[in-house]
Structures are given as structure tokens and as C-alpha cells.
C-alpha positions in Angstrom: -13.7 5.8 13.2 -12.8 2.9 10.9 -13.0 -0.7 12.9 -10.4 -3.2 12.2 -12.9 -5.9 12.2 -14.7 -4.2 9.5 -11.5 -3.7 7.4 -10.7 -7.4 7.6 -14.2 -8.4 7.0 -14.3 -6.1 3.9 -10.6 -7.3 2.7 -12.1 -11.3 3.2 -15.1 -10.6 1.3 -13.1 -8.9 -1.5 -10.4 -11.5 -2.0 -13.0 -14.4 -2.2 -14.8 -12.6 -4.9 -11.7 -11.6 -6.5 -10.3 -15.2 -6.3 -13.5 -16.9 -7.3 -13.9 -14.4 -10.4 -10.6 -15.2 -11.6 -11.2 -18.8 -10.9 -7.8 -18.9 -8.9 -7.6 -22.0 -6.6 -5.8 -21.2 -3.4 -2.8 -22.8 -4.6 -2.8 -20.8 -7.9 -3.1 -17.6 -6.0 -0.2 -18.5 -3.6 1.9 -19.2 -6.6 0.8 -15.7 -8.1 1.2 -13.9 -5.1 4.1 -15.4 -3.4 1.9 -15.8 -0.1 1.5 -19.1 1.8 -1.7 -20.9 1.1 -2.5 -21.1 4.7 -2.1 -17.4 5.3 -4.5 -17.0 2.0 -7.1 -19.0 3.7 -6.7 -17.2 6.7 -7.0 -13.8 5.3 -10.2 -14.8 3.1 -11.8 -16.1 6.4 -11.3 -12.7 8.1 -8.9 -14.6 10.8 -5.6 -12.6 10.4 -4.8 -9.2 9.6 -2.6 -9.0 6.8 0.3 -6.4 6.4 1.0 -3.6 3.4 3.2 -5.9 1.7 0.9 -8.9 1.8 -2.0 -6.7 0.6 0.3 -5.3 -2.1 1.3 -8.9 -3.6 -2.1 -9.7 -3.0 -3.7 -6.8 -5.3 -1.0 -7.3 -7.7 -1.9 -11.1 -8.0 -5.4 -10.1 -8.7 -4.6 -7.0 -11.1 -6.5 -4.5 -9.4 -5.2 -1.4 -7.3 -5.4 -1.7 -3.3 -8.2 0.4 -3.1 -10.2 -2.4 -5.0 -8.8 -4.9 -2.4 -9.8 -2.8 0.6 -13.2 -2.3 -0.9 -13.3 1.5 -1.4 -16.3 2.4 -3.3 -15.7 5.0 -6.3 -17.7 8.2 -5.3 -20.2 9.5 -8.0 -19.7 13.0 -7.2 -17.4 15.8 -8.7 -15.7 16.4 -5.5 -14.7 14.1 -2.9 -13.0 15.5 0.4 -11.1 13.2 2.9 -10.4 14.1 6.6 -6.7 12.8 6.9 -7.6 11.7 10.5 -9.8 8.8 9.8 -7.5 7.5 6.8 -6.7 3.6 6.9 -3.8 3.2 8.8 -2.1 0.0 7.4 1.1 -0.1 9.4 2.2 1.2 12.5 4.7 0.7 15.0 5.4 1.4 18.8 7.9 4.0 17.9 5.6 6.1 15.9 6.0 5.2 12.5 2.7 4.7 10.3 1.4 4.6 6.7 -2.1 5.5 6.2 -4.0 4.9 2.9 -6.0 8.6 2.5 -7.4 7.9 -0.9 -7.4 5.3 -4.0 -9.1 6.0 -7.5 -9.3 3.5 -10.5 -9.5 5.1 -13.9 -9.7 2.3 -16.9 -6.5 0.6 -16.6 -5.0 3.3 -14.1 -5.2 2.8 -10.3 -4.1 5.9 -8.0 -3.2 5.8 -4.2 -2.5 8.8 -1.7 -0.9 8.0 1.1 0.4 9.8 4.4 3.6 8.3 6.1 5.6 8.8 9.2 8.9 7.4 9.8 10.6 7.8 13.1 14.3 8.0 13.8 16.1 4.8 12.9 13.1 2.8 11.3 12.1 1.9 8.0 9.6 0.2 6.0 10.2 -2.3 3.1 7.9 -2.4 0.2 7.4 -5.0 -2.2 7.8 -4.5 -6.2 4.9 -3.2 -7.7 3.9 -4.1 -11.1 6.2 -2.9 -14.2 5.3 0.5 -14.8 4.4 1.5 -11.5 5.7 5.1 -10.1 5.7 6.5 -7.1 6.2 10.5 -5.9 7.3 11.1 -2.4 7.3 14.3 -1.3 9.2 15.6 1.9 7.2 17.5 4.2 9.8 17.0 7.4 12.9 15.6 8.0 15.1 13.6 5.7 13.8 10.5 3.6 16.3 7.9 2.3 15.0 5.3 -0.4 16.5 2.2 -1.6 15.7 0.3 -4.7 17.7 -1.7 -7.1 21.2 -1.3 -5.4 20.8 2.6 -5.3 20.1 4.9 -2.5 18.8 8.5 -2.6 18.4 11.0 0.5 15.6 13.6 0.0 14.9 16.2 2.4 11.9 18.3 3.3 10.7 20.2 0.6 11.7 18.0 -2.1 9.8 15.5 -4.1 11.2 12.0 -5.4 10.0 10.1 -8.0 10.8 6.4 -8.1 10.1 3.6 -10.5 8.7 0.9 -8.1 9.1 -2.2 -10.1 11.7 -3.5 -7.8 11.7 -4.2 -4.0 12.3 -0.9 -2.0 12.8 0.6 1.5 11.7 4.0 2.8 14.4 4.6 5.6 14.8 7.5 8.5 18.7 7.3 9.4 18.1 10.6 11.1 17.3 12.0 14.7 13.8 13.4 13.9 10.9 11.9 12.2 10.5 12.2 8.5 6.8 12.9 7.1 6.0 12.6 3.5 3.2 12.2 1.1 3.3 9.5 -1.5 1.2 9.1 -4.7 1.2 5.5 -6.4 0.5 5.5 -10.2 -0.1 1.9 -11.5 -1.4 0.4 -14.8 -3.9 -2.2 -14.2 -3.7 -5.4 -16.6 
């Protein structure tokens, strides 16, 4: 079982390490990430639980993948098996929606993430713009997923996979009466 305090302390340490390695002041990081200086200080001191959107903005500002910010070590073995039951839940609502980061990997300038999502009826999640060239693959396992980006909307039903250029703000929504479950793979080029 992953402890929330352990995650917060890992994020805090990684933020401090990355900020210092890049010689960013809090003001400079605030400008690059569009996150207030006060919030950044709170995160780096491990006193606040950042949202997925905030973590994405920070990862983008540091030019790293989300996994590096969360401190997931790269295994040195050929095979790595993950139990989805212990994936890092990074967004959850009282209605039962959730987003869990299953795995991340960085190979040179490419970062990849695998996510499990569940969106309850009438709920949505607003995602921030990723760096240019980021692509998401959304494979719907159950229900219907509605995705909005750049003034366009697409509804994708179970059994279909949607490819999204994710360099603009986007929304994952469930406008139906049954839960929507999907898996997402994110491919991002890191500068």
C-alpha cells in the first residue's frame, strides 16, 4: 500500500532537486509553470497535496516526465510486472471517479506513462496542455468517453481507441448514465 505522506515527501524532494539543478528561483519556476510561488513553496516543503494538473505543469516546467517528478525508479530488469491494485491514485472523487498512474518510463528524450481511469456518470476531468508533440492514446474499456480539445468534441465507445494530440487543454467527460473506464498511454518528448 502506498502511503500519501511518502508520495508527498518524494515529490517535495524531487521538486527541490530539480529546481536547484536547473537553478530556478521560486519566482522563475512560478512563471514557467503558471503555479503561484506560495503553492510551489508548500509543495517543496511537503505541506500540500498537488493535483494532477499541478504535477503536469511542474513536470512540463522542469522538462521531465511525470514519473521522474513522482520518483519512480527505472528498473534494471527486462520484465517489470505491476499490480494495478497498487497504482498511484492521483485523482479521486466522492462519486467514484479516479485516475491511477500505473507505470512510467523514460527512454532518452521520450517519456511514456500508462494510466487507468474511471469517470463516474456526469463527471469530468480537465487536463492541462502538455508540451508540443505529446500524444495520448485512450482505449475505452467500458461506457462512452467524451473528449474535448481545441473546440472539438469526440465521443468514443467501449472497444475503441482514440488518439489525441494533447498540446492544448483538454477534458475527459462522461455524459452517460454508466461509468466510463479507459486506459491511457501518454507519449511525450522531453527537451
